N, C-alpha and C positions, 0 to 999 in steps of 0.2 A: 763650735760656732757654725760650721758648715751644715750640721744636722739641723740646727735651729733655723738657719736660712732656708733650707729645703722645706722644713715644716711650714714656715711662714708662706713660702711660695705655694705650697700645696693648699693651705687654707684660703689664700687669695684666689687660687684657681677654682676651688669648690664654691666659694661665695659668688665668683663671677659666673660660673655655670648655673647656679641657682637663680641668679638675677636674670640671666639670659632666658632660662626656662620660664620664669615668671612672666617676663616680658612677652614671650611668644604666646603663653597661655592667655595673657591679657589681650593681645592682638586678635586672638581667635574668638574672643567673647562675642556672642551675638549682639548686634546693634540694630537700632531703628525698628523696623517692622518684624525683625527676627527675634527680638528679646522677649522673654516670657511675660513681662509686665505689659508690654504693648499688646501681646496676643490676648491677655485677659481683658485688656481694655476693649478689644474688638468683640470679645464674647459678651462683655457687659453692655456694649452698645446694641448688639443683636438682641439681647434679652430685653433691653429697654424698648426697642422697636416692637417686639412681640407683645410686651406688656401694654403698650399704647394701643395696639390693635384690639386687644381684648377689653381693656378698661377705659379707652378713650384718653385724651390728654389729661394728665394730672401732674403738672410740673413740680409741685411741692413734694409730692410723694416720691417721684423719680429722683429728685435731687438728694433726698435723704438716703434712698437705696444706694445711689452711686457714691455718695459721700462715705457711707459706712463700709461699703465694699473696699474702698481704697484706704480707709483707716485700718481695716483688718489686714490688708496687704502690707501696709507700712509697719504695723506693730509686729507682724511676723518677721519681716525683713530686718527690723531694728535689732533683733537678737543676733544677727550675723553681721552687724556693722560695728565699727570701733567706738562710735560716739552717740548714735541715735537713741532717743528715749521714747518708749511706746506711750500711746495715749491712754489705752484702757488695759493692756496686758500687764498683769502684776505677778510678782513672785516667780518669774521665769528669768534665770540668769542669762547674761550675755554669753554666747558661746566663745570658746577659746579661739585665738587667732588662726590656728591651723585648721579650724572648722569653718572659717569664714570664706567658703569657696562659692563660686558661681553656682555649682550644682546644688549645694545645700540651700542657697538662697532661692533657686528656682523651685525646689521641692516645697519649701516653707511657704513661699508666696502662692504657689498653686493650690495648696491645701487651704490656705486662708481665703483665697479668692473663691474657691469651690464651695466651701462651707457658707460663706457670707452670701454669695450670689444665689445659692440654693435656698437660703432662708428668705431672701427678699423677693426673688423672682421664682418662687416655688413651682409655678405652673410649667416651667421648662427645665425641671431638674434632670430629666433624662438627657437633654441636650448637653448639660454640663457634665454628666457622668460619662457620656461618650467622649467628650473632649479630654477629660482626665485620662481615659484609656488610650486615647491618641498620643498623649504625652508619656505613656508608659507608667502611669500612676494608678493605684488602686483606689477607686472612690469609696470603697467599703472600709478602708483603713481608718478607724476611729480612734487611733492611739492619742493619748493625752500625755505622752512621755515628754517632759520638758527638755530632754537631752537629744532629741531627734528632730530633724526638720519637719517630718510628718506631724509629730506631736505638737511642735511649736506652731505650725500653721493652723491646726485644729484648735489649739488653745487660744490663739489670737482671735479667730473668728468668734469662738464661744464667748470670750471676754467682751467683745464689742456688742454682740447680740444681747448678752445679759445686761450690760451697762445701759443699753438704750431702751430696755423695756421700761414702760411708764415714763417716757421722756416727753409726753404730751402729744405725740403723733397719733396715738390711739390705734396703733397697728393691729392690736389684738382685741380691740373693742373693750379694753379694760379700764378706761378712764371713768371716773365718777361722773354720772350724768349720761353715760353711753347706754345704748340698748344691747350691747354685746356685738354689734356689727363692726367689723374693721373700718376704721376711718370715719365712723359716725360722728356727727357734730355734737359734741357733748356740751357746747356753750349755748345751744339753742338760739343761734343767730337767726333773725328774721329781718328781711329788708324793709325799709320804710315804705318803699314804692312797690307796687305790683306791676306785672307786665302790661296791664290795661289802664293803670292810673298812676300818674306821676305827681305825688303830693308835695315832694320836696325836690326840685330839680338839681339841687346841689348834691344830692345823695344818689347812690347807685340804684339803677332800675334794671331788673331782669328783662330780657328780651326774648321774643319768640324765634325759634329756629325751625327749619323744615325737618321732619323726621325721616325724609327720604321716601315716604310712602303716601304722599299726598296730604298728610296731616302736619300738625305743628306742636311744639312743646317749648316750654321755657325752663331751661336748666337752672337748678338752684346754685347758690354760691359754693364754689369749690373750696373745701377745707377752710372754712371761715375761722377756725381755731388755731391755724398754723403758727400764729404769733406766740402761742403757748408752748411750742416745741422748744426744748432746751438746746441752745446753740452748742457747737463744739468749742469754738475759740472765743466768740464774743462773750462779754459778761452778761448781756441781756439782749432781748429782741429789740428793745427801744434805745439801745446805746447810741445810735446815730440817727434817731428819728428826725426827719426834716420838719420844717415849719409847714403851716397849712397851705393848701392850694388856693388859687383865686376863686372867688365866689360869684354867683349870679349878681349882675349889677355893676361889676368892676369892669373897667376899660380893658384890663389885661385879659380877662376871660373872653370878652367879646372879640378881641383881636386874635386870640389863640384858636377859638372856634372857627372864625373866618378863615384862618390859615388852613385848617384841616379841610374845609370845603373847597378852597381854591386849589390846594395842591392835588387833591384827589381828582378834580375836574380836568386837570392837565397832566395826568400820569403818563410818563414816557414808557417805552418798552423796558428801558433799563431800570426805571423805578419800580415797575410792576414785578420784574424779575427779582429785584432786591427785597420787595415786600414778601414775595412768595418764598424765596430762599431762607430769609430770616424767620419766617413763620414756621418753616421746617416740614411742612407737608406730609405726604405719604411716608410710611416707615419712619415716623417722627421719633427722634430721641430727645426732643424738647431742649430747653436752654442749657441745662447742666450737661446733657449729652452732646449738644452742639459744640460746646466749648471743650469737651473732652476730645471730640474729633479734631478741633483746631490744635489742641495740645499734641495729638498724634501726628499732625502735620509737622509740628516742630520736632518731634522725635525722629521722624524720617529725615527731615532736612538736616538735622545736626547729628544724626547717627548715634542716638542715645544708647547707653548701656542700660541694663536692668536697674542698677542703682539709681541712675538719673531719672528714669521714668517713674519708678516707685515714688521718689520724692516729689517730682513735678506733678504727677496725678494727685497725690495726697494733698498738696497745697491747693491746686486748682479746684478740686472737688469739695474741699472743706469751705473754700470761698463761696462756691455755688450753693452749698447746703445752708450755710449761715446767711448768705445773701438773700435766699428765699425767705428765711425766717424774718430777717430785718425788713424786707419788702412787704411781707404780709402784715407786719406790725403797723406800718404806715397805712396799708390798704384798709385794714379793719378799724384802725383808730379814726381815720377820716371818712371812711365809707363813701368815697367820692364818685361822682357821676362820670360816665364815659361819653365820648363824642357821639355815640349812637343815640343817646338821649339828649345831649346838650345841643346838637344840631337841630333836632326836632323842636326844642324849646326856643331857640333863637330864630329859626327860619320857617316855622309853621306859617302857612298862608302866603309864603313868598316863593317865587319861581327861582330855582337854582339848577345848576348842572351837577349831576352825580352819577354814580355807577348804577345802572338799572337792573343788574343781575346778569346771569349767564345768557348769552346770545342777544343781549340788548345793548351792551357797551355803555358809553356815557350819553345820557339823555337829559332833556329838560324835565323837571319834576317839582312837585310841591315839596317844601323843605321837610315836612313831616314824613316823607317817604324815603328820605336819605338813609343810606346804609354803608357799612364798611366794604372795602374791596376784598371780599371773602366768600367762600362757598356758602350756599343756602343752609347746609347742614351744620356749619360751624361759623356763624356770622361774627362772633365776638367772644373773647374770653369771658366766662361767666363768674366774674368777681369784680370788686371795686377797682378803680383805675389808678389811683395815686398811692405809691409810685409805680412806674412801669417795671414789671418784672424783667422784661427783655433788657431794658436799659440797665437795671441794677446788676443782673447777672453778667451781662456782656461787659460792662465797665469793670466789674470786679474781677472776672476771669482774665480779661485783657490786661488789667494792671498786674495781676498775678503772674502772667506769662512774661510781661515786661520786666518785672522785678526778678523773676527767677532766671531768665536768660541774660539779664543785664543789658538788654537792647530792646527798642520798640519795633525793630524791623520784623516783619512777618513775611510778606512777599507771596502769599497764596493767591490763586485765581480760580474762579468757578464758572464754567460755561452753563448757561441756563436759557431755556426757551420761555420768553415772557408769556404769561397766561396759562401755562401748562397745568398749574394746580388750581386755577380759579375759573378760567373760561376756555376749556380745551377745544371748543369748536370755533374759537376766534383767536388762534395763536398769533402772537407777535413775532418779532425777530429773535434770533438767537443772539444773546449778548454775553460778553465776558465781564463778570463781576471781579473787580480787582481789590485786594485787601493789602495795601502796602505796609501798613503798620498795625500793631495790636490796637492802639488807641483809635485809629481811624475806623477799624473794623467794628469796634464797640459803638462808635458814634454813628456809623452806618446802620447798625442793628437798631439803635435807639430811634433814629430818624425814620427807619422803615415802618415803625409803629405809628408815627404821625402820618406818613404817606398812605398807609393802609386804612387810616381812620379809626384806629384802636385807642389812640392817646392824643392828648394835646401836648404842647411843648413843656408845660410845667411838669407833667408826669415824667417826661423824658429827661429833662435837665436834673430834676431832683433824684431820679433813679440813677443817672450816671454818677452824680456826686456820692450817693449812698453806697453804690457798688465799690467805688474807689476807697471810701472810708473803711468798708469791710475788708477789702484786700490788704490794706496797710495794717489793720489790726491783726488779721490772721497771719500776716508776714512775721510779726513778733512771736506768735505762737509757733509758727513753723520753725523759725530759727532756734527756738528753745528745744524743740523735739528732734531736730537734726544735730543738736549739740554744738551749735554756733552761738556764741554770746556777744560777738563784736559787731553784729549787724552789718557786716560788709556786703556789698552787692556781689551777686554770683557772677562768675565768668560766663561769657556768652555761649561758650561751648560746653562747659562742664557742669555748670550749676553748683549748688552747694550740696 
C-alpha cells in the first residue's frame, strides 16, 4: 500500500511539474506586436503601401490580396489547432497534440504568409525573402511534406492560390473576354456619360484629373467587373444588395446634394483631418489595410497571442474582401452618379461656396466648378458611387472587431495636421482624432466621405448597412472554420 501511495504521489508530482512547465511556456509566448502573425501583418501592410505607389490605389485588388494572404495563414495554422477547419487546404491531416507547439505554428504561418504574399505582391519578393532569413527560415525551402510545418505552410498557400485562379478577379488575364492583361475588364463596361457630356445625370460620369505635368486625363472605371469575383463566405455578390438610390427630381436627392455643398463650405480643421485620415493618403494601404491596422491596434492593446491574431485577421480580412465584392455589385448594378457631377447638375449657373483647390481655400464659384476636397491628381474615386466602399468596408470590419472582441470599445487616437495631404501650403491646426468605439469609427469613416464631397448620405447609409450584413454572414462562416458551432460571443480578451 505504501508503494502504491508513493507511486501515486510521484505521478501527481510529475503531472504538476508538466503543468507548471506548460504554464511557464505559455506565459513566455510572444504577444501583441511580438507575435509572428502580427509581424506578417506589418509586412503585408508595407507590401500594400509599395503596391499602391507602383500601381495607384486599387482597393478591390488590394482587398483580395490581403484576404487571401490571411486565409493562407489561417489554413496553415489550422493543422496545428485542435478544432479549426481550413478553407482551401485539403488532404492534410491535423498534427498530433504534441506537435501543436508555438514554434511549429510560427514556421507554418511564416511559410504560408511568405508564399502567398510573394504571389500577390510579387514586385517585392526580395523584401519577403530577406524577412524570412531574419526569422531564421530558408525561403528556398519548397517542401510539400504534409507532416512538417514548412511543408504545411507551403501547401496552404499553394491550395489558396490554386483555388482562387479563375475566381473572376482576372489576376492572370485568363478570363474569357480578356486581352491577356492582368485585371483587364473582360465585361467591356462603358459609362453612359463621357467626361465632357453628361447625358444621364443619374449615372456615373468620369471626371478629369490633373496628370501633375500641366495636362489632364480622365481615368476609366476601376475593376468594373469586380462583382463577378467569387466571394469567400457570401453565397453571392448580390446577397445583400440594397434598394436603389434616390433619383434626379426627388426631394431626397436634392436635400442630400445640398448637404454635401453646405458641409464642405464649412469644413473645420477637425473635419478636414478626418477626411484626409480616412482617405488614407501617402503610403496608402486603402480600406482593407486601414482596418488591418486597426486590428493591429487591438492586438497590441489586448496583448494577443499568435492564435488570436491568426483568427482575428482571418475574420477581419475576409469581411473586407467579401465586402468589396458586395459593394461593387451595388456600384455596377446601379452605376450611380457621384456628387462631383450631381452638384454640377443641381447648381450650375448658381453661385455657391466651395473649395477652390490648393492655395485658394473656400471661395465663391459657379456651381459647375465645384469639386471634392481632394488633390488635383486624385479628385475622386474613378467608379460609381452607390454604395460607398469606405462605408461598407468600415462598417463591416468594425462590426467584425466588435463581434470578435465581444465589445465595441476601441479607444484609439490619431494626431493629424489638417490639410497636410490636400493643401500643404495652407495647413490648419494639429487635431486629435478620437475613435472611442468600433461603431463610431466606422460611422466617422462613412461621414468623412460626405464631408469630402465623394458621396451623398444615401451612399453612406446603404454602405454602412451592407457592411454590417456582410460581417454577420462572415461571422457564421468564421465560427464554422474555428470549430465553434454554438455561436457564442467571444471573450473580450481571448476571442474564439
